[in-house]
LUMLUMVO-963415 format. One record per residue (C-alpha): residue number from 1; residue in one letter; x, y negated, z negated. Coordinates in Angstrom, 3 decimals, decimal comma. Example, Ala and Ser with C-alpha at 12.3 -4.5 7.8 and 13.67 -1.06 7.14 Angstrom:
% residues 2
R	1	a	12,300	4,500	-7,800;
R	2	s	13,670	1,060	-7,140;
***
This chain:
% residues 247
R	1	m	13,018	-29,562	32,866;
R	2	s	13,014	-28,006	35,941;
R	3	e	13,694	-23,813	35,694;
R	4	l	16,696	-23,391	37,948;
R	5	i	17,267	-19,902	36,368;
R	6	r	15,221	-18,367	34,306;
R	7	t	16,503	-17,856	30,140;
R	8	h	14,849	-15,644	27,425;
R	9	n	15,279	-16,062	23,723;
R	10	n	15,415	-13,063	21,497;
R	11	e	14,460	-12,591	17,496;
R	12	k	17,807	-13,868	16,607;
R	13	g	17,539	-17,275	17,980;
R	14	q	19,877	-16,832	20,994;
R	15	i	18,973	-17,845	24,433;
R	16	l	19,987	-14,990	27,112;
R	17	v	20,224	-14,932	30,634;
R	18	y	20,171	-12,086	33,061;
R	19	g	23,111	-10,930	35,068;
R	20	r	21,354	-10,163	38,223;
R	21	e	19,238	-13,303	38,416;
R	22	l	22,474	-15,482	37,788;
R	23	h	24,285	-13,284	40,720;
R	24	q	21,431	-13,829	42,706;
R	25	f	21,612	-17,774	41,931;
R	26	l	25,246	-18,277	42,616;
R	27	e	24,564	-16,531	46,110;
R	28	i	27,094	-13,933	45,271;
R	29	d	28,477	-11,611	48,295;
R	30	t	30,054	-8,912	46,055;
R	31	p	27,476	-6,781	44,942;
R	32	y	26,610	-7,088	41,239;
R	33	r	27,280	-3,513	40,183;
R	34	k	31,059	-4,303	41,282;
R	35	w	30,917	-8,081	40,407;
R	36	f	29,784	-8,015	36,765;
R	37	p	32,606	-5,351	35,500;
R	38	r	34,931	-7,637	37,461;
R	39	m	33,449	-10,356	35,465;
R	40	c	34,018	-8,413	31,870;
R	41	e	37,736	-8,422	32,697;
R	42	y	37,469	-11,972	31,796;
R	43	g	37,331	-10,922	28,010;
R	44	f	33,940	-10,573	27,322;
R	45	t	32,370	-7,771	24,768;
R	46	e	29,293	-5,557	24,908;
R	47	y	27,081	-6,158	22,293;
R	48	i	28,518	-9,536	21,521;
R	49	d	28,707	-11,145	24,761;
R	50	f	26,282	-9,065	26,819;
R	51	t	23,832	-6,353	26,217;
R	52	p	23,571	-3,619	29,038;
R	53	d	19,664	-3,424	30,275;
R	54	i	17,980	-0,180	32,036;
R	55	f	14,872	-1,082	34,433;
R	56	v	13,169	0,699	36,987;
R	57	h	13,890	-1,125	40,419;
R	58	p	10,198	-2,182	42,041;
R	59	l	11,967	-1,370	45,570;
R	60	n	13,256	2,178	45,358;
R	61	h	11,658	2,962	41,969;
R	62	q	15,366	3,962	40,602;
R	63	e	16,754	2,777	37,276;
R	64	t	19,056	0,118	37,597;
R	65	v	21,306	-1,789	35,017;
R	66	n	20,933	-4,963	34,088;
R	67	h	23,196	-7,281	31,288;
R	68	a	21,476	-9,702	28,971;
R	69	m	24,251	-12,446	28,448;
R	70	t	24,511	-14,922	25,851;
R	71	l	24,439	-18,260	27,084;
R	72	d	28,120	-19,246	26,597;
R	73	m	29,084	-16,280	28,964;
R	74	a	26,595	-17,415	31,487;
R	75	k	27,990	-21,043	31,391;
R	76	e	31,752	-19,473	31,433;
R	77	i	31,129	-17,294	34,375;
R	78	s	29,354	-19,909	36,244;
R	79	m	32,458	-22,121	35,958;
R	80	l	34,832	-19,231	37,200;
R	81	q	32,854	-19,533	40,321;
R	82	r	34,514	-22,342	41,263;
R	83	t	31,458	-23,343	43,391;
R	84	k	28,901	-25,811	43,880;
R	85	k	25,955	-23,383	42,419;
R	86	g	28,456	-22,807	39,529;
R	87	k	29,023	-26,332	38,567;
R	88	l	25,238	-26,424	39,429;
R	89	a	24,242	-23,742	36,778;
R	90	r	26,758	-24,868	34,388;
R	91	q	25,313	-28,286	34,380;
R	92	y	21,735	-26,651	33,851;
R	93	f	22,736	-24,412	30,627;
R	94	i	24,402	-26,850	28,933;
R	95	k	21,253	-29,161	29,236;
R	96	i	19,756	-26,149	28,054;
R	97	e	21,761	-25,888	25,029;
R	98	k	21,298	-29,367	24,130;
R	99	f	17,323	-29,386	24,390;
R	100	w	17,728	-25,870	22,018;
R	101	n	19,622	-27,280	19,852;
R	102	s	17,612	-30,709	19,386;
R	103	p	16,148	-31,267	15,881;
R	104	e	12,381	-30,745	17,577;
R	105	m	13,113	-27,521	18,685;
R	106	t	15,516	-26,447	15,378;
R	107	i	12,403	-27,038	13,615;
R	108	k	9,867	-25,323	15,878;
R	109	r	12,124	-22,363	15,652;
R	110	a	12,058	-22,389	11,784;
R	111	l	8,348	-23,044	11,651;
R	112	e	7,855	-20,132	14,056;
R	113	f	10,252	-17,671	11,999;
R	114	s	8,466	-18,437	8,940;
R	115	s	5,304	-17,349	10,479;
R	116	r	6,400	-14,328	11,718;
R	117	q	7,964	-13,531	8,178;
R	118	v	4,584	-14,438	6,227;
R	119	e	2,947	-12,132	8,960;
R	120	k	5,204	-9,274	8,288;
R	121	l	4,772	-9,304	4,617;
R	122	k	0,962	-9,351	5,129;
R	123	n	1,066	-6,534	7,208;
R	124	e	3,261	-4,419	4,537;
R	125	n	1,037	-5,459	2,086;
R	126	s	-1,738	-4,505	3,408;
R	127	e	-0,221	-1,001	4,685;
R	128	l	1,173	-0,506	1,008;
R	129	r	-2,037	-0,883	-1,056;
R	130	p	-3,898	1,676	0,384;
R	131	k	-0,647	4,088	-0,150;
R	132	a	-0,625	3,311	-3,281;
R	133	l	-4,273	3,825	-3,763;
R	134	f	-3,869	7,286	-1,879;
R	135	a	-0,898	8,426	-4,102;
R	136	d	-2,845	7,574	-7,603;
R	137	a	-5,996	9,888	-6,111;
R	138	v	-3,654	12,656	-5,040;
R	139	s	-2,051	12,480	-8,582;
R	140	a	-5,329	12,315	-10,004;
R	141	s	-6,860	15,173	-7,664;
R	142	q	-5,485	18,127	-10,118;
R	143	t	-8,761	17,895	-12,239;
R	144	t	-11,923	16,307	-12,244;
R	145	i	-12,828	12,936	-13,553;
R	146	l	-15,574	10,859	-14,973;
R	147	i	-17,007	8,160	-12,807;
R	148	s	-16,071	5,527	-15,027;
R	149	e	-12,458	6,770	-14,798;
R	150	l	-12,796	6,540	-10,914;
R	151	a	-13,771	3,097	-11,608;
R	152	k	-10,766	1,929	-13,576;
R	153	l	-8,244	4,175	-11,023;
R	154	l	-9,893	1,668	-7,893;
R	155	k	-9,796	-1,551	-10,540;
R	156	q	-6,271	-1,140	-11,198;
R	157	n	-5,407	-0,830	-7,495;
R	158	g	-6,900	-3,813	-6,500;
R	159	i	-10,530	-3,104	-6,159;
R	160	d	-12,970	-5,193	-8,763;
R	161	i	-15,359	-2,621	-9,509;
R	162	g	-16,669	-1,574	-12,742;
R	163	g	-18,285	1,722	-14,027;
R	164	n	-21,905	0,164	-14,006;
R	165	r	-21,134	-1,176	-10,274;
R	166	l	-19,560	2,036	-9,028;
R	167	f	-22,629	4,329	-10,068;
R	168	e	-25,169	1,518	-8,497;
R	169	w	-22,691	1,580	-5,024;
R	170	l	-23,191	5,555	-5,213;
R	171	r	-27,037	5,590	-5,610;
R	172	e	-27,171	3,046	-2,761;
R	173	n	-24,791	5,268	-0,427;
R	174	g	-26,488	8,607	-1,175;
R	175	y	-24,217	9,998	-3,508;
R	176	l	-26,194	10,074	-6,598;
R	177	i	-30,056	10,512	-7,338;
R	178	k	-31,748	6,879	-7,566;
R	179	r	-34,843	8,258	-8,298;
R	180	k	-35,912	8,072	-11,940;
R	181	g	-36,304	10,987	-13,971;
R	182	t	-34,370	13,906	-15,157;
R	183	d	-31,877	14,157	-12,130;
R	184	y	-31,335	10,454	-12,047;
R	185	n	-27,431	9,904	-11,171;
R	186	m	-27,106	13,304	-10,658;
R	187	p	-25,221	14,216	-7,603;
R	188	t	-27,122	14,647	-4,512;
R	189	q	-27,828	17,708	-2,213;
R	190	k	-25,413	16,256	-0,009;
R	191	s	-22,454	15,007	-2,299;
R	192	m	-22,672	18,631	-3,721;
R	193	e	-22,619	20,134	-0,154;
R	194	l	-19,713	18,023	0,816;
R	195	g	-17,911	19,278	-2,463;
R	196	l	-17,257	15,760	-4,285;
R	197	f	-18,944	16,472	-7,355;
R	198	i	-19,714	19,407	-10,114;
R	199	i	-22,205	18,916	-12,734;
R	200	k	-20,550	19,635	-15,821;
R	201	e	-23,000	21,254	-18,465;
R	202	t	-22,445	20,715	-22,379;
R	203	t	-24,773	22,226	-24,936;
R	204	v	-25,455	20,227	-28,147;
R	205	t	-27,291	21,922	-31,185;
R	206	h	-29,365	19,183	-33,153;
R	207	a	-29,923	19,384	-36,641;
R	208	s	-33,285	20,636	-36,256;
R	209	g	-32,066	23,595	-34,811;
R	210	n	-32,934	23,023	-31,004;
R	211	i	-30,425	23,425	-28,251;
R	212	s	-30,495	20,887	-25,362;
R	213	i	-27,756	21,013	-22,409;
R	214	n	-26,307	17,530	-21,403;
R	215	k	-25,622	17,354	-17,400;
R	216	t	-22,559	14,975	-16,668;
R	217	p	-21,310	14,418	-12,828;
R	218	k	-17,738	14,721	-12,244;
R	219	i	-15,719	13,755	-9,477;
R	220	t	-13,638	16,759	-7,956;
R	221	g	-10,451	16,579	-6,582;
R	222	k	-11,671	16,238	-3,487;
R	223	g	-14,060	13,975	-4,189;
R	224	q	-11,386	11,699	-5,670;
R	225	i	-9,577	11,378	-2,537;
R	226	y	-12,542	11,064	-0,128;
R	227	f	-13,669	8,111	-2,160;
R	228	i	-10,288	6,454	-2,467;
R	229	n	-10,106	6,726	1,545;
R	230	k	-13,591	4,829	1,607;
R	231	f	-12,415	1,852	-0,681;
R	232	k	-9,251	2,049	1,449;
R	233	k	-11,103	1,273	4,689;
R	234	q	-12,921	-0,821	3,075;
R	235	i	-9,994	-2,921	1,856;
R	236	n	-8,331	-2,727	5,304;
R	237	e	-11,513	-4,268	7,143;
R	238	n	-11,865	-7,080	4,401;
R	239	e	-8,418	-7,764	4,870;
R	240	s	-8,500	-8,144	8,285;
R	241	v	-11,377	-10,207	8,313;
R	242	r	-9,665	-12,490	5,820;
R	243	l	-6,183	-12,802	7,685;
R	244	s	-8,097	-13,725	10,855;
R	245	c	-9,861	-16,684	9,051;
R	246	e	-6,347	-17,916	7,609;
R	247	i	-5,341	-18,016	11,293;
***
């Protein structure tokens, strides 16, 4: 269908016609600023039949008022002109309306709406999951926790990682010492300088009378938030890749 007058559709599924474009097509001599209020006297209601739209005019660079009209209002205004152009515009809008309400277009709009809703839910889900992770981290940040406890916290929030795998990840990424020896699985210098870990020392008295000291790495409140943010970023990146593949 050739386009006589531009039409637009909004998120509610309505077809809209801009008043100034209709005014120009109808070749109205009266200036738009006077003509449109006169048309409104026929009983049209603001925000029901039309919505004001402010834009910057490309010629004088001043703010100018336009109006987004419903298709019913545009048809009625066209008929009121009692001119050939008015009749042509009205007939054109009737064709547009029939096409818009055809079974094919109805199904197309339903599919598009469904697609937008699915995308919206995906975006909301990807936003809420990191927030939940961060909230749990903040609540846990009042005290130090074991690495295995951080693994449980992560797993509860959708990150499938156990204690052993978390230890491995921390070693491979330079947060724990991976060199076999007395310092194995102890925090690296970098981790300590960042304030991510403390080392808890426990004195153990053996039956033989010997005394030894056990060292246990524990994650500080700052460390909990730090690692939660690390995995949160990984979730977002993986989710973006997955969504792009689905699309």
